[in-house]
N, CA, C, O and the ligand as a Tripos MOL2 file, in Angstrom:
@<TRIPOS>MOLECULE
protein
  313   311    79     0     0
PROTEIN
NO_CHARGES

@<TRIPOS>ATOM
      1 N         -12.1400   20.3870   20.4430 N.3       1 MET1
      2 CA        -13.4500   19.7760   20.3320 C.3       1 MET1
      3 C         -13.9860   19.9250   18.9170 C.2       1 MET1
      4 O         -13.8930   20.9910   18.3080 O.2       1 MET1
      5 N         -14.5390   18.8540   18.4160 N.am      2 LEU2
      6 CA        -15.0760   18.8650   17.0580 C.3       2 LEU2
      7 C         -16.3280   19.7330   17.0130 C.2       2 LEU2
      8 O         -17.1850   19.6510   17.8930 O.2       2 LEU2
      9 N         -16.4260   20.5650   15.9770 N.am      3 SER3
     10 CA        -17.6800   21.2670   15.7470 C.3       3 SER3
     11 C         -18.0990   21.1000   14.2950 C.2       3 SER3
     12 O         -17.2570   20.9570   13.4080 O.2       3 SER3
     13 N         -19.4210   21.1180   14.0570 N.am      4 CYS4
     14 CA        -19.9470   20.8660   12.7150 C.3       4 CYS4
     15 C         -19.4740   21.9740   11.7650 C.2       4 CYS4
     16 O         -19.5350   23.1590   12.0900 O.2       4 CYS4
     17 N         -19.0110   21.5660   10.6080 N.am      5 GLU5
     18 CA        -18.5140   22.5590    9.6410 C.3       5 GLU5
     19 C         -19.6550   23.4130    9.0860 C.2       5 GLU5
     20 O         -19.4280   24.5360    8.6360 O.2       5 GLU5
     21 N         -20.8760   22.8850    9.1170 N.am      6 THR6
     22 CA        -21.9960   23.6010    8.5320 C.3       6 THR6
     23 C         -22.7120   24.4890    9.5240 C.2       6 THR6
     24 O         -22.9960   25.6470    9.2190 O.2       6 THR6
     25 N         -23.0120   23.9750   10.7040 N.am      7 CYS7
     26 CA        -23.8330   24.7260   11.6250 C.3       7 CYS7
     27 C         -23.1030   25.0770   12.9280 C.2       7 CYS7
     28 O         -23.6290   25.8470   13.7330 O.2       7 CYS7
     29 N         -21.9130   24.5320   13.1480 N.am      8 GLY8
     30 CA        -21.1450   24.8700   14.3350 C.3       8 GLY8
     31 C         -21.5280   24.1110   15.5800 C.2       8 GLY8
     32 O         -20.9350   24.3170   16.6390 O.2       8 GLY8
     33 N         -22.5260   23.2230   15.4700 N.am      9 SER9
     34 CA        -22.9600   22.4460   16.6390 C.3       9 SER9
     35 C         -21.8120   21.5690   17.1340 C.2       9 SER9
     36 O         -20.9800   21.1090   16.3510 O.2       9 SER9
     37 N         -21.7840   21.3490   18.4410 N.am     10 LYS10
     38 CA        -20.7610   20.4860   19.0090 C.3      10 LYS10
     39 C         -21.3340   19.1520   19.4830 C.2      10 LYS10
     40 O         -20.6380   18.3500   20.1060 O.2      10 LYS10
     41 N         -22.5940   18.9320   19.1830 N.am     11 GLU11
     42 CA        -23.2450   17.6790   19.5950 C.3      11 GLU11
     43 C         -23.3010   16.7340   18.3990 C.2      11 GLU11
     44 O         -23.8310   17.0600   17.3370 O.2      11 GLU11
     45 N         -22.7400   15.5660   18.6140 N.am     12 PHE12
     46 CA        -22.7270   14.5610   17.5600 C.3      12 PHE12
     47 C         -23.1610   13.2220   18.1200 C.2      12 PHE12
     48 O         -22.9650   12.9310   19.2990 O.2      12 PHE12
     49 N         -23.7600   12.4050   17.2470 N.am     13 SER13
     50 CA        -23.9520   11.0270   17.5940 C.3      13 SER13
     51 C         -23.0150   10.1930   16.7450 C.2      13 SER13
     52 O         -22.6880   10.5660   15.6180 O.2      13 SER13
     53 N         -22.5840    9.0630   17.2860 N.am     14 GLU14
     54 CA        -21.6500    8.1970   16.5900 C.3      14 GLU14
     55 C         -22.4050    7.1480   15.8160 C.2      14 GLU14
     56 O         -23.3630    6.5650   16.3230 O.2      14 GLU14
     57 N         -21.9870    6.9040   14.6000 N.am     15 THR15
     58 CA        -22.6890    5.9160   13.7950 C.3      15 THR15
     59 C         -21.7020    5.2880   12.8000 C.2      15 THR15
     60 O         -20.5120    5.6040   12.7860 O.2      15 THR15
     61 N         -22.2420    4.3910   11.9760 N.am     16 PHE16
     62 CA        -21.4470    3.8280   10.8710 C.3      16 PHE16
     63 C         -22.2390    4.0420    9.5850 C.2      16 PHE16
     64 O         -23.4410    3.7810    9.5270 O.2      16 PHE16
     65 N         -21.5530    4.5130    8.5720 N.am     17 LEU17
     66 CA        -22.2000    4.8160    7.2990 C.3      17 LEU17
     67 C         -21.5650    4.0640    6.1580 C.2      17 LEU17
     68 O         -20.3900    3.7010    6.2090 O.2      17 LEU17
     69 N         -22.3720    3.8310    5.1060 N.am     18 ASP18
     70 CA        -21.8490    3.3630    3.8410 C.3      18 ASP18
     71 C         -21.7430    4.5610    2.9180 C.2      18 ASP18
     72 O         -22.6600    5.3790    2.8570 O.2      18 ASP18
     73 N         -20.6380    4.6730    2.2010 N.am     19 GLU19
     74 CA        -20.4380    5.8530    1.3630 C.3      19 GLU19
     75 C         -19.8070    5.4390    0.0590 C.2      19 GLU19
     76 O         -18.9420    4.5630    0.0260 O.2      19 GLU19
     77 N         -20.2430    6.0750   -1.0280 N.am     20 ILE20
     78 CA        -19.6550    5.8020   -2.3480 C.3      20 ILE20
     79 C         -18.5960    6.8700   -2.6280 C.2      20 ILE20
     80 O         -18.8470    8.0660   -2.4800 O.2      20 ILE20
     81 N         -17.4270    6.4220   -3.0260 N.am     21 PHE21
     82 CA        -16.3280    7.3140   -3.4230 C.3      21 PHE21
     83 C         -16.0090    7.0620   -4.8850 C.2      21 PHE21
     84 O         -16.2790    5.9800   -5.4080 O.2      21 PHE21
     85 N         -15.4500    8.0350   -5.5290 N.am     22 GLN22
     86 CA        -14.9910    7.8640   -6.9030 C.3      22 GLN22
     87 C         -13.4770    7.6330   -6.8670 C.2      22 GLN22
     88 O         -12.7270    8.4380   -6.3150 O.2      22 GLN22
     89 N         -13.0470    6.5260   -7.4630 N.am     23 VAL23
     90 CA        -11.6190    6.2410   -7.5640 C.3      23 VAL23
     91 C         -11.2790    6.1020   -9.0320 C.2      23 VAL23
     92 O         -11.6990    5.1460   -9.6830 O.2      23 VAL23
     93 N         -10.5300    7.0410   -9.5510 N.am     24 GLU24
     94 CA        -10.1590    7.0510  -10.9520 C.3      24 GLU24
     95 C         -11.3800    6.8490  -11.8500 C.2      24 GLU24
     96 O         -11.3570    6.0700  -12.8030 O.2      24 GLU24
     97 N         -12.4620    7.5900  -11.5070 N.am     25 GLY25
     98 CA        -13.6660    7.5800  -12.3130 C.3      25 GLY25
     99 C         -14.5850    6.4040  -12.0760 C.2      25 GLY25
    100 O         -15.6310    6.2950  -12.7160 O.2      25 GLY25
    101 N         -14.2060    5.5130  -11.1570 N.am     26 ARG26
    102 CA        -15.0350    4.3600  -10.8470 C.3      26 ARG26
    103 C         -15.6440    4.5240   -9.4690 C.2      26 ARG26
    104 O         -14.9490    4.8930   -8.5230 O.2      26 ARG26
    105 N         -16.9560    4.2510   -9.3420 N.am     27 PRO27
    106 CA        -17.5330    4.3420   -8.0100 C.3      27 PRO27
    107 C         -17.1740    3.1250   -7.1870 C.2      27 PRO27
    108 O         -17.2430    1.9970   -7.6740 O.2      27 PRO27
    109 N         -16.7910    3.3480   -5.9420 N.am     28 VAL28
    110 CA        -16.5440    2.2360   -5.0370 C.3      28 VAL28
    111 C         -17.3180    2.5180   -3.7600 C.2      28 VAL28
    112 O         -17.4320    3.6650   -3.3260 O.2      28 VAL28
    113 N         -17.8460    1.4570   -3.1650 N.am     29 LEU29
    114 CA        -18.6410    1.5740   -1.9520 C.3      29 LEU29
    115 C         -17.7920    1.1140   -0.7760 C.2      29 LEU29
    116 O         -17.2230    0.0220   -0.8000 O.2      29 LEU29
    117 N         -17.7130    1.9400    0.2410 N.am     30 VAL30
    118 CA        -17.0560    1.5450    1.4780 C.3      30 VAL30
    119 C         -18.1180    1.4360    2.5670 C.2      30 VAL30
    120 O         -18.8650    2.3810    2.8230 O.2      30 VAL30
    121 N         -18.1690    0.2750    3.1980 N.am     31 GLU31
    122 CA        -19.2080    0.0250    4.1870 C.3      31 GLU31
    123 C         -18.6780    0.2390    5.6060 C.2      31 GLU31
    124 O         -17.4850    0.1190    5.8830 O.2      31 GLU31
    125 N         -19.6140    0.5580    6.4770 N.am     32 ARG32
    126 CA        -19.3670    0.6570    7.9140 C.3      32 ARG32
    127 C         -18.2160    1.5940    8.2660 C.2      32 ARG32
    128 O         -17.3060    1.2420    9.0170 O.2      32 ARG32
    129 N         -18.2830    2.7900    7.7030 N.am     33 ILE33
    130 CA        -17.2840    3.8160    8.0420 C.3      33 ILE33
    131 C         -17.7130    4.5140    9.3350 C.2      33 ILE33
    132 O         -18.8320    5.0190    9.4180 O.2      33 ILE33
    133 N         -16.8500    4.5490   10.3310 N.am     34 PRO34
    134 CA        -17.2130    5.2690   11.5490 C.3      34 PRO34
    135 C         -17.3670    6.7730   11.2630 C.2      34 PRO34
    136 O         -16.4860    7.3970   10.6710 O.2      34 PRO34
    137 N         -18.4830    7.3310   11.6870 N.am     35 ALA35
    138 CA        -18.7600    8.7380   11.4070 C.3      35 ALA35
    139 C         -19.4450    9.3740   12.5960 C.2      35 ALA35
    140 O         -20.0340    8.6980   13.4390 O.2      35 ALA35
    141 N         -19.3530   10.6960   12.6420 N.am     36 LYS36
    142 CA        -20.1050   11.4600   13.6150 C.3      36 LYS36
    143 C         -21.1740   12.2220   12.8490 C.2      36 LYS36
    144 O         -20.8950   12.8410   11.8230 O.2      36 LYS36
    145 N         -22.4110   12.1700   13.3620 N.am     37 VAL37
    146 CA        -23.5100   12.8270   12.7040 C.3      37 VAL37
    147 C         -23.9900   13.9760   13.5740 C.2      37 VAL37
    148 O         -24.3270   13.7840   14.7420 O.2      37 VAL37
    149 N         -24.0180   15.1680   13.0000 N.am     38 CYS38
    150 CA        -24.4710   16.3650   13.6790 C.3      38 CYS38
    151 C         -25.9310   16.2020   14.1160 C.2      38 CYS38
    152 O         -26.7960   15.8750   13.3040 O.2      38 CYS38
    153 N         -26.1960   16.4340   15.4100 N.am     39 VAL39
    154 CA        -27.5760   16.2260   15.8890 C.3      39 VAL39
    155 C         -28.4990   17.3440   15.4100 C.2      39 VAL39
    156 O         -29.7190   17.1830   15.4290 O.2      39 VAL39
    157 N         -27.9430   18.4560   14.9880 N.am     40 GLN40
    158 CA        -28.7890   19.5680   14.5540 C.3      40 GLN40
    159 C         -29.3940   19.2970   13.1770 C.2      40 GLN40
    160 O         -30.6110   19.3670   13.0030 O.2      40 GLN40
    161 N         -28.5540   18.9930   12.2170 N.am     41 ARG41
    162 CA        -29.0440   18.9240   10.8360 C.3      41 ARG41
    163 C         -28.6610   17.6380   10.1470 C.2      41 ARG41
    164 O         -28.9890   17.4460    8.9760 O.2      41 ARG41
    165 N         -27.9770   16.7540   10.8400 N.am     42 GLY42
    166 CA        -27.7630   15.4290   10.2960 C.3      42 GLY42
    167 C         -26.6170   15.2770    9.3460 C.2      42 GLY42
    168 O         -26.4810   14.2280    8.7170 O.2      42 GLY42
    169 N         -25.7670   16.3010    9.2110 N.am     43 GLU43
    170 CA        -24.6190   16.1160    8.3400 C.3      43 GLU43
    171 C         -23.6480   15.1060    8.9760 C.2      43 GLU43
    172 O         -23.4370   15.1110   10.1880 O.2      43 GLU43
    173 N         -23.0780   14.2610    8.1510 N.am     44 ALA44
    174 CA        -22.0940   13.2990    8.6360 C.3      44 ALA44
    175 C         -20.6910   13.8510    8.4350 C.2      44 ALA44
    176 O         -20.3800   14.4690    7.4170 O.2      44 ALA44
    177 N         -19.8480   13.6040    9.4470 N.am     45 THR45
    178 CA        -18.4670   14.0300    9.3570 C.3      45 THR45
    179 C         -17.5640   12.8480    9.6220 C.2      45 THR45
    180 O         -17.7590   12.1130   10.5900 O.2      45 THR45
    181 N         -16.5870   12.6650    8.7750 N.am     46 PHE46
    182 CA        -15.5650   11.6420    9.0250 C.3      46 PHE46
    183 C         -14.3520   12.3350    9.6110 C.2      46 PHE46
    184 O         -14.0090   13.4490    9.2160 O.2      46 PHE46
    185 N         -13.7130   11.6780   10.5430 N.am     47 SER47
    186 CA        -12.4890   12.2540   11.1250 C.3      47 SER47
    187 C         -11.3900   12.2390   10.0580 C.2      47 SER47
    188 O         -11.4570   11.5110    9.0680 O.2      47 SER47
    189 N         -10.3790   13.0740   10.3040 N.am     48 ARG48
    190 CA         -9.2510   13.1340    9.3690 C.3      48 ARG48
    191 C          -8.5780   11.7570    9.2830 C.2      48 ARG48
    192 O          -8.1810   11.3170    8.2040 O.2      48 ARG48
    193 N          -8.4570   11.0900   10.4260 N.am     49 GLU49
    194 CA         -7.8320    9.7460   10.4340 C.3      49 GLU49
    195 C          -8.6390    8.7690    9.6100 C.2      49 GLU49
    196 O          -8.0820    7.9680    8.8600 O.2      49 GLU49
    197 N          -9.9690    8.8340    9.7500 N.am     50 THR50
    198 CA        -10.8300    7.9380    8.9830 C.3      50 THR50
    199 C         -10.7070    8.2070    7.4920 C.2      50 THR50
    200 O         -10.5910    7.2750    6.6970 O.2      50 THR50
    201 N         -10.7310    9.4770    7.1130 N.am     51 THR51
    202 CA        -10.6190    9.8590    5.7100 C.3      51 THR51
    203 C          -9.3070    9.3590    5.1250 C.2      51 THR51
    204 O          -9.2730    8.8360    4.0110 O.2      51 THR51
    205 N          -8.2290    9.5220    5.8840 N.am     52 GLU52
    206 CA         -6.9150    9.0820    5.4280 C.3      52 GLU52
    207 C          -6.8580    7.5650    5.3150 C.2      52 GLU52
    208 O          -6.2530    7.0190    4.3920 O.2      52 GLU52
    209 N          -7.4910    6.9000    6.2600 N.am     53 ARG53
    210 CA         -7.5350    5.4180    6.2480 C.3      53 ARG53
    211 C          -8.2800    4.9210    5.0150 C.2      53 ARG53
    212 O          -7.8530    3.9550    4.3820 O.2      53 ARG53
    213 N          -9.3710    5.5600    4.6740 N.am     54 ILE54
    214 CA        -10.1340    5.1820    3.4670 C.3      54 ILE54
    215 C          -9.2700    5.3940    2.2300 C.2      54 ILE54
    216 O          -9.2370    4.5520    1.3320 O.2      54 ILE54
    217 N          -8.5690    6.5310    2.1920 N.am     55 ARG55
    218 CA         -7.7060    6.7980    1.0450 C.3      55 ARG55
    219 C          -6.6430    5.7060    0.9080 C.2      55 ARG55
    220 O          -6.3580    5.2330   -0.1920 O.2      55 ARG55
    221 N          -6.0730    5.3220    2.0270 N.am     56 GLN56
    222 CA         -5.0540    4.2610    2.0040 C.3      56 GLN56
    223 C          -5.6450    2.9490    1.4940 C.2      56 GLN56
    224 O          -5.0250    2.2420    0.7000 O.2      56 GLN56
    225 N          -6.8550    2.6350    1.9620 N.am     57 MET57
    226 CA         -7.4760    1.3850    1.5470 C.3      57 MET57
    227 C          -7.7510    1.3650    0.0690 C.2      57 MET57
    228 O          -7.5000    0.3710   -0.6120 O.2      57 MET57
    229 N          -8.2810    2.4920   -0.4330 N.am     58 LEU58
    230 CA         -8.7200    2.5310   -1.8440 C.3      58 LEU58
    231 C          -7.5520    2.6070   -2.8090 C.2      58 LEU58
    232 O          -7.6480    2.1580   -3.9500 O.2      58 LEU58
    233 N          -6.4610    3.1720   -2.3520 N.am     59 HIS59
    234 CA         -5.3050    3.3450   -3.2490 C.3      59 HIS59
    235 C          -4.1670    2.4090   -2.9100 C.2      59 HIS59
    236 O          -3.1290    2.4190   -3.5720 O.2      59 HIS59
    237 N          -4.3570    1.6000   -1.8810 N.am     60 GLY60
    238 CA         -3.2940    0.6870   -1.4720 C.3      60 GLY60
    239 C          -3.5420   -0.7150   -1.9710 C.2      60 GLY60
    240 O          -4.0850   -0.9240   -3.0560 O.2      60 GLY60
    241 N          -3.1370   -1.6700   -1.1640 N.am     61 GLU61
    242 CA         -3.1780   -3.0510   -1.5950 C.3      61 GLU61
    243 C          -4.4210   -3.7910   -1.1280 C.2      61 GLU61
    244 O          -4.5440   -4.9970   -1.3420 O.2      61 GLU61
    245 N          -5.3340   -3.0820   -0.4950 N.am     62 HIS62
    246 CA         -6.5850   -3.7220   -0.0860 C.3      62 HIS62
    247 C          -7.3880   -4.1380   -1.2950 C.2      62 HIS62
    248 O          -7.4280   -3.4310   -2.3020 O.2      62 HIS62
    249 N          -8.0260   -5.2840   -1.1940 N.am     63 GLN63
    250 CA         -8.9040   -5.7750   -2.2580 C.3      63 GLN63
    251 C         -10.3590   -5.6440   -1.7860 C.2      63 GLN63
    252 O         -10.6440   -5.7620   -0.5950 O.2      63 GLN63
    253 N         -11.2680   -5.4000   -2.7260 N.am     64 PRO64
    254 CA        -12.6800   -5.3240   -2.3460 C.3      64 PRO64
    255 C         -13.1360   -6.6670   -1.7800 C.2      64 PRO64
    256 O         -12.6450   -7.7200   -2.1880 O.2      64 PRO64
    257 N         -14.0660   -6.6220   -0.8490 N.am     65 ILE65
    258 CA        -14.6070   -7.8710   -0.2850 C.3      65 ILE65
    259 C         -15.6320   -8.4850   -1.2130 C.2      65 ILE65
    260 O         -15.8490   -9.6960   -1.1670 O.2      65 ILE65
    261 N         -16.2790   -7.6740   -2.0670 N.am     66 ARG66
    262 CA        -17.2090   -8.1980   -3.0700 C.3      66 ARG66
    263 C         -17.5100   -7.0770   -4.0500 C.2      66 ARG66
    264 O         -17.1620   -5.9220   -3.8060 O.2      66 ARG66
    265 N         -18.1610   -7.4200   -5.1660 N.am     67 SER67
    266 CA        -18.5810   -6.4420   -6.1440 C.3      67 SER67
    267 C         -20.0980   -6.4390   -6.2390 C.2      67 SER67
    268 O         -20.7510   -7.4670   -6.0610 O.2      67 SER67
    269 N         -20.6410   -5.2710   -6.5210 N.am     68 ILE68
    270 CA        -22.0900   -5.1390   -6.7260 C.3      68 ILE68
    271 C         -22.3560   -4.4110   -8.0310 C.2      68 ILE68
    272 O         -21.5060   -3.6630   -8.5140 O.2      68 ILE68
    273 N         -23.5260   -4.6270   -8.5990 N.am     69 ASN69
    274 CA        -23.9420   -3.8340   -9.7410 C.3      69 ASN69
    275 C         -24.7130   -2.6100   -9.2200 C.2      69 ASN69
    276 O         -25.4980   -2.7220   -8.2780 O.2      69 ASN69
    277 N         -24.4910   -1.4810   -9.8190 N.am     70 VAL70
    278 CA        -25.1360   -0.2570   -9.3590 C.3      70 VAL70
    279 C         -25.9620    0.3280  -10.4930 C.2      70 VAL70
    280 O         -25.4530    0.5740  -11.5860 O.2      70 VAL70
    281 N         -27.2520    0.5500  -10.2180 N.am     71 ASP71
    282 CA        -28.1080    1.2260  -11.1730 C.3      71 ASP71
    283 C         -27.8950    2.7300  -11.0630 C.2      71 ASP71
    284 O         -27.8850    3.2750   -9.9590 O.2      71 ASP71
    285 N         -27.7270    3.3960  -12.1800 N.am     72 VAL72
    286 CA        -27.4130    4.8090  -12.1820 C.3      72 VAL72
    287 C         -28.5430    5.5790  -12.8530 C.2      72 VAL72
    288 O         -28.9800    5.2290  -13.9490 O.2      72 VAL72
    289 N         -29.0000    6.6050  -12.1990 N.am     73 TYR73
    290 CA        -30.0200    7.4700  -12.7890 C.3      73 TYR73
    291 C         -29.4730    8.8810  -12.9150 C.2      73 TYR73
    292 O         -28.7460    9.3490  -12.0390 O.2      73 TYR73
    293 N         -29.8200    9.5630  -14.0050 N.am     74 ALA74
    294 CA        -29.5680   11.0010  -14.0890 C.3      74 ALA74
    295 C         -30.8660   11.7120  -13.7240 C.2      74 ALA74
    296 O         -31.9230   11.3950  -14.2700 O.2      74 ALA74
    297 N         -30.7910   12.6530  -12.8200 N.am     75 PHE75
    298 CA        -31.9880   13.3580  -12.4020 C.3      75 PHE75
    299 C         -32.6240   14.0780  -13.5710 C.2      75 PHE75
    300 O         -31.9260   14.7220  -14.3540 O.2      75 PHE75
    301 N         -33.9390   13.9800  -13.7030 N.am     76 GLN76
    302 CA        -34.6730   14.7410  -14.7010 C.3      76 GLN76
    303 C         -35.8600   15.3790  -14.0410 C.2      76 GLN76
    304 O         -36.6410   14.7040  -13.3710 O.2      76 GLN76
    305 N         -36.0080   16.6860  -14.2230 N.am     77 ALA77
    306 CA        -37.1980   17.3470  -13.7060 C.3      77 ALA77
    307 C         -38.4150   16.8420  -14.4400 C.2      77 ALA77
    308 O         -38.3700   16.6470  -15.6550 O.2      77 ALA77
    309 N         -39.5090   16.6260  -13.7210 N.am     78 SER78
    310 CA        -40.6870   16.0350  -14.3560 C.3      78 SER78
    311 C         -41.4430   17.0920  -15.1540 C.2      78 SER78
    312 O         -42.4680   16.7890  -15.7640 O.2      78 SER78
    313 ZN        -24.4600   20.6850   11.7240 Zn       79 ZN79
@<TRIPOS>BOND
     1     1     2 1
     2     2     3 1
     3     3     4 2
     4     3     5 am
     5     5     6 1
     6     6     7 1
     7     7     8 2
     8     7     9 am
     9     9    10 1
    10    10    11 1
    11    11    12 2
    12    11    13 am
    13    13    14 1
    14    14    15 1
    15    15    16 2
    16    15    17 am
    17    17    18 1
    18    18    19 1
    19    19    20 2
    20    19    21 am
    21    21    22 1
    22    22    23 1
    23    23    24 2
    24    23    25 am
    25    25    26 1
    26    26    27 1
    27    27    28 2
    28    27    29 am
    29    29    30 1
    30    30    31 1
    31    31    32 2
    32    31    33 am
    33    33    34 1
    34    34    35 1
    35    35    36 2
    36    35    37 am
    37    37    38 1
    38    38    39 1
    39    39    40 2
    40    39    41 am
    41    41    42 1
    42    42    43 1
    43    43    44 2
    44    43    45 am
    45    45    46 1
    46    46    47 1
    47    47    48 2
    48    47    49 am
    49    49    50 1
    50    50    51 1
    51    51    52 2
    52    51    53 am
    53    53    54 1
    54    54    55 1
    55    55    56 2
    56    55    57 am
    57    57    58 1
    58    58    59 1
    59    59    60 2
    60    59    61 am
    61    61    62 1
    62    62    63 1
    63    63    64 2
    64    63    65 am
    65    65    66 1
    66    66    67 1
    67    67    68 2
    68    67    69 am
    69    69    70 1
    70    70    71 1
    71    71    72 2
    72    71    73 am
    73    73    74 1
    74    74    75 1
    75    75    76 2
    76    75    77 am
    77    77    78 1
    78    78    79 1
    79    79    80 2
    80    79    81 am
    81    81    82 1
    82    82    83 1
    83    83    84 2
    84    83    85 am
    85    85    86 1
    86    86    87 1
    87    87    88 2
    88    87    89 am
    89    89    90 1
    90    90    91 1
    91    91    92 2
    92    91    93 am
    93    93    94 1
    94    94    95 1
    95    95    96 2
    96    95    97 am
    97    97    98 1
    98    98    99 1
    99    99   100 2
   100    99   101 am
   101   101   102 1
   102   102   103 1
   103   103   104 2
   104   103   105 am
   105   105   106 1
   106   106   107 1
   107   107   108 2
   108   107   109 am
   109   109   110 1
   110   110   111 1
   111   111   112 2
   112   111   113 am
   113   113   114 1
   114   114   115 1
   115   115   116 2
   116   115   117 am
   117   117   118 1
   118   118   119 1
   119   119   120 2
   120   119   121 am
   121   121   122 1
   122   122   123 1
   123   123   124 2
   124   123   125 am
   125   125   126 1
   126   126   127 1
   127   127   128 2
   128   127   129 am
   129   129   130 1
   130   130   131 1
   131   131   132 2
   132   131   133 am
   133   133   134 1
   134   134   135 1
   135   135   136 2
   136   135   137 am
   137   137   138 1
   138   138   139 1
   139   139   140 2
   140   139   141 am
   141   141   142 1
   142   142   143 1
   143   143   144 2
   144   143   145 am
   145   145   146 1
   146   146   147 1
   147   147   148 2
   148   147   149 am
   149   149   150 1
   150   150   151 1
   151   151   152 2
   152   151   153 am
   153   153   154 1
   154   154   155 1
   155   155   156 2
   156   155   157 am
   157   157   158 1
   158   158   159 1
   159   159   160 2
   160   159   161 am
   161   161   162 1
   162   162   163 1
   163   163   164 2
   164   163   165 am
   165   165   166 1
   166   166   167 1
   167   167   168 2
   168   167   169 am
   169   169   170 1
   170   170   171 1
   171   171   172 2
   172   171   173 am
   173   173   174 1
   174   174   175 1
   175   175   176 2
   176   175   177 am
   177   177   178 1
   178   178   179 1
   179   179   180 2
   180   179   181 am
   181   181   182 1
   182   182   183 1
   183   183   184 2
   184   183   185 am
   185   185   186 1
   186   186   187 1
   187   187   188 2
   188   187   189 am
   189   189   190 1
   190   190   191 1
   191   191   192 2
   192   191   193 am
   193   193   194 1
   194   194   195 1
   195   195   196 2
   196   195   197 am
   197   197   198 1
   198   198   199 1
   199   199   200 2
   200   199   201 am
   201   201   202 1
   202   202   203 1
   203   203   204 2
   204   203   205 am
   205   205   206 1
   206   206   207 1
   207   207   208 2
   208   207   209 am
   209   209   210 1
   210   210   211 1
   211   211   212 2
   212   211   213 am
   213   213   214 1
   214   214   215 1
   215   215   216 2
   216   215   217 am
   217   217   218 1
   218   218   219 1
   219   219   220 2
   220   219   221 am
   221   221   222 1
   222   222   223 1
   223   223   224 2
   224   223   225 am
   225   225   226 1
   226   226   227 1
   227   227   228 2
   228   227   229 am
   229   229   230 1
   230   230   231 1
   231   231   232 2
   232   231   233 am
   233   233   234 1
   234   234   235 1
   235   235   236 2
   236   235   237 am
   237   237   238 1
   238   238   239 1
   239   239   240 2
   240   239   241 am
   241   241   242 1
   242   242   243 1
   243   243   244 2
   244   243   245 am
   245   245   246 1
   246   246   247 1
   247   247   248 2
   248   247   249 am
   249   249   250 1
   250   250   251 1
   251   251   252 2
   252   251   253 am
   253   253   254 1
   254   254   255 1
   255   255   256 2
   256   255   257 am
   257   257   258 1
   258   258   259 1
   259   259   260 2
   260   259   261 am
   261   261   262 1
   262   262   263 1
   263   263   264 2
   264   263   265 am
   265   265   266 1
   266   266   267 1
   267   267   268 2
   268   267   269 am
   269   269   270 1
   270   270   271 1
   271   271   272 2
   272   271   273 am
   273   273   274 1
   274   274   275 1
   275   275   276 2
   276   275   277 am
   277   277   278 1
   278   278   279 1
   279   279   280 2
   280   279   281 am
   281   281   282 1
   282   282   283 1
   283   283   284 2
   284   283   285 am
   285   285   286 1
   286   286   287 1
   287   287   288 2
   288   287   289 am
   289   289   290 1
   290   290   291 1
   291   291   292 2
   292   291   293 am
   293   293   294 1
   294   294   295 1
   295   295   296 2
   296   295   297 am
   297   297   298 1
   298   298   299 1
   299   299   300 2
   300   299   301 am
   301   301   302 1
   302   302   303 1
   303   303   304 2
   304   303   305 am
   305   305   306 1
   306   306   307 1
   307   307   308 2
   308   307   309 am
   309   309   310 1
   310   310   311 1
   311   311   312 2
@<TRIPOS>SUBSTRUCTURE
     1 MET1         2 RESIDUE 1 A MET
     2 LEU2         6 RESIDUE 1 A LEU
     3 SER3        10 RESIDUE 1 A SER
     4 CYS4        14 RESIDUE 1 A CYS
     5 GLU5        18 RESIDUE 1 A GLU
     6 THR6        22 RESIDUE 1 A THR
     7 CYS7        26 RESIDUE 1 A CYS
     8 GLY8        30 RESIDUE 1 A GLY
     9 SER9        34 RESIDUE 1 A SER
    10 LYS10       38 RESIDUE 1 A LYS
    11 GLU11       42 RESIDUE 1 A GLU
    12 PHE12       46 RESIDUE 1 A PHE
    13 SER13       50 RESIDUE 1 A SER
    14 GLU14       54 RESIDUE 1 A GLU
    15 THR15       58 RESIDUE 1 A THR
    16 PHE16       62 RESIDUE 1 A PHE
    17 LEU17       66 RESIDUE 1 A LEU
    18 ASP18       70 RESIDUE 1 A ASP
    19 GLU19       74 RESIDUE 1 A GLU
    20 ILE20       78 RESIDUE 1 A ILE
    21 PHE21       82 RESIDUE 1 A PHE
    22 GLN22       86 RESIDUE 1 A GLN
    23 VAL23       90 RESIDUE 1 A VAL
    24 GLU24       94 RESIDUE 1 A GLU
    25 GLY25       98 RESIDUE 1 A GLY
    26 ARG26      102 RESIDUE 1 A ARG
    27 PRO27      106 RESIDUE 1 A PRO
    28 VAL28      110 RESIDUE 1 A VAL
    29 LEU29      114 RESIDUE 1 A LEU
    30 VAL30      118 RESIDUE 1 A VAL
    31 GLU31      122 RESIDUE 1 A GLU
    32 ARG32      126 RESIDUE 1 A ARG
    33 ILE33      130 RESIDUE 1 A ILE
    34 PRO34      134 RESIDUE 1 A PRO
    35 ALA35      138 RESIDUE 1 A ALA
    36 LYS36      142 RESIDUE 1 A LYS
    37 VAL37      146 RESIDUE 1 A VAL
    38 CYS38      150 RESIDUE 1 A CYS
    39 VAL39      154 RESIDUE 1 A VAL
    40 GLN40      158 RESIDUE 1 A GLN
    41 ARG41      162 RESIDUE 1 A ARG
    42 GLY42      166 RESIDUE 1 A GLY
    43 GLU43      170 RESIDUE 1 A GLU
    44 ALA44      174 RESIDUE 1 A ALA
    45 THR45      178 RESIDUE 1 A THR
    46 PHE46      182 RESIDUE 1 A PHE
    47 SER47      186 RESIDUE 1 A SER
    48 ARG48      190 RESIDUE 1 A ARG
    49 GLU49      194 RESIDUE 1 A GLU
    50 THR50      198 RESIDUE 1 A THR
    51 THR51      202 RESIDUE 1 A THR
    52 GLU52      206 RESIDUE 1 A GLU
    53 ARG53      210 RESIDUE 1 A ARG
    54 ILE54      214 RESIDUE 1 A ILE
    55 ARG55      218 RESIDUE 1 A ARG
    56 GLN56      222 RESIDUE 1 A GLN
    57 MET57      226 RESIDUE 1 A MET
    58 LEU58      230 RESIDUE 1 A LEU
    59 HIS59      234 RESIDUE 1 A HIS
    60 GLY60      238 RESIDUE 1 A GLY
    61 GLU61      242 RESIDUE 1 A GLU
    62 HIS62      246 RESIDUE 1 A HIS
    63 GLN63      250 RESIDUE 1 A GLN
    64 PRO64      254 RESIDUE 1 A PRO
    65 ILE65      258 RESIDUE 1 A ILE
    66 ARG66      262 RESIDUE 1 A ARG
    67 SER67      266 RESIDUE 1 A SER
    68 ILE68      270 RESIDUE 1 A ILE
    69 ASN69      274 RESIDUE 1 A ASN
    70 VAL70      278 RESIDUE 1 A VAL
    71 ASP71      282 RESIDUE 1 A ASP
    72 VAL72      286 RESIDUE 1 A VAL
    73 TYR73      290 RESIDUE 1 A TYR
    74 ALA74      294 RESIDUE 1 A ALA
    75 PHE75      298 RESIDUE 1 A PHE
    76 GLN76      302 RESIDUE 1 A GLN
    77 ALA77      306 RESIDUE 1 A ALA
    78 SER78      310 RESIDUE 1 A SER
    79 ZN79       313 GROUP 0 **** ****
């Protein structure tokens, strides 16, 4: 049974998330990744199979479905 790596909770809700990964220094966005979200504190967990599948997609022969421009901010304390 899956348990949360952070809090140990075994209650999860299933959802789909968009996540940015770095591939060779370039950010890429993967949409609609199946994830489990811890009901206690909201951390998202991807299964090992999902993580491996993303790795295959990003490093394999899959092509992006579209490109977007991303605005980047560096955090600065006010
Ligand atoms: Zn948790």
